[in-house]
VOGU-3710 file (C-alpha; in Angstrom, 3 decimals, decimal comma):
1> xxxxxxxxxx> 25,177/13,335/16,569  23,624/10,699/18,579  19,970/11,426/17,793  17,733/8,951/16,634  15,728/10,043/13,736  11,927/8,701/12,625  13,225/7,980/9,363  15,939/5,508/10,313  13,856/2,851/11,009  13,917/-0,011/13,983
11> xxxxxxxxxx> 16,803/-1,979/12,352  19,025/1,095/13,085  18,163/1,789/16,354  15,619/4,561/14,762  11,984/5,459/16,178  9,355/3,196/14,568  5,972/4,660/13,740  4,280/2,663/16,861  6,694/4,451/18,954  5,797/7,669/17,438
21> xxxxxxxxxx> 2,309/7,390/17,818  2,680/6,243/21,418  4,853/8,948/22,393  2,472/11,367/20,561  -0,236/10,391/23,391  2,231/11,613/26,174  2,178/15,187/24,626  -0,336/17,674/25,766  -3,549/17,689/23,990  -3,217/21,190/22,839
31> xxxxxxxxxx> 0,160/20,214/20,996  -1,089/16,647/19,631  -2,849/18,030/16,669  -0,264/19,939/15,732  2,426/17,611/15,880  0,145/14,998/13,913  -0,602/17,476/11,288  3,091/17,759/10,669  3,691/14,228/10,649  1,196/13,868/8,065
41> xxxxxxxxxx> 2,326/16,693/5,847  5,643/15,213/5,884  4,479/11,599/5,350  2,475/12,723/2,506  5,163/14,643/0,835  7,224/11,046/1,298  4,521/9,380/-0,656  4,308/11,739/-3,310  8,082/11,800/-3,940  8,083/8,014/-3,940
51> xxxxxxxxxx> 5,073/7,731/-6,576  6,901/10,046/-8,603  9,867/7,996/-8,821  7,902/5,046/-9,224  8,920/3,389/-6,004  5,317/3,098/-4,668  2,252/1,512/-6,183  -1,146/2,179/-5,284  -3,230/-0,644/-4,209  -6,335/0,124/-6,830
61> xxxxxxxxxx> -5,320/-1,022/-10,276  -6,657/-0,119/-13,339  -7,862/-3,182/-14,891  -8,993/-3,583/-18,414  -12,541/-4,873/-18,128  -12,330/-6,976/-21,187  -12,061/-10,392/-19,584  -12,284/-9,574/-15,786  -14,402/-11,455/-13,514  -15,079/-10,983/-9,671
71> xxxxxxxxxx> -14,208/-13,983/-8,030  -15,415/-13,136/-4,587  -15,523/-10,611/-1,837  -14,301/-10,918/1,870  -14,865/-8,587/4,763  -11,927/-8,819/6,565  -12,625/-6,390/9,400  -15,152/-3,633/10,274  -13,594/0,052/10,836  -14,410/3,215/12,608
81> xxxxxxxxxx> -15,979/3,651/16,101  -19,033/1,258/15,527  -17,480/-0,946/12,852  -19,640/0,952/9,997  -16,768/1,199/7,645  -15,947/-2,440/6,674  -12,691/-3,299/4,895  -13,182/-5,739/2,090  -10,518/-7,727/-0,107  -12,047/-8,146/-3,703
91> xxxxxxxxxx> -10,898/-11,010/-5,785  -10,839/-10,606/-9,217  -9,571/-12,845/-12,224  -7,971/-11,106/-14,997  -7,479/-12,523/-18,350  -3,907/-11,028/-19,648  -3,826/-13,083/-22,462  -2,216/-16,483/-22,674  0,462/-18,191/-20,673  4,191/-17,849/-20,902
101> xxxxxxxxxx> 3,914/-21,780/-21,547  1,169/-21,111/-24,320  3,162/-18,475/-25,999  6,223/-20,498/-26,319  4,406/-23,103/-27,735  2,421/-20,880/-30,280  6,098/-19,446/-31,332  7,382/-22,959/-31,631  4,544/-24,019/-33,928  5,094/-20,773/-36,092
111> xxx> 8,691/-21,545/-36,431  8,141/-24,891/-37,298  5,746/-24,426/-40,036
//
């Protein structure tokens, strides 16, 4: 139909998110909030659908705390208008058991006995 859709992506000639937000700035202020709310509603719906299909993971993990250790924390940028909301990366060392190589050696030692 010749129309370029927001969901088609830049590779197929569609409108990117950056382009959408830049164009939103050109819309009269009284309509910007409504358009952004509509976009947010659609985006939230797509995220929920992707999560229900298992296509999307959150960046927050549920870690078993038996053998985890914080290795370090790095503030990567400040957020908000005054930089009051820092964004941090926390590196956590997780002990998830033995390595694959160690497991193979354990199996070989049991089978050899």
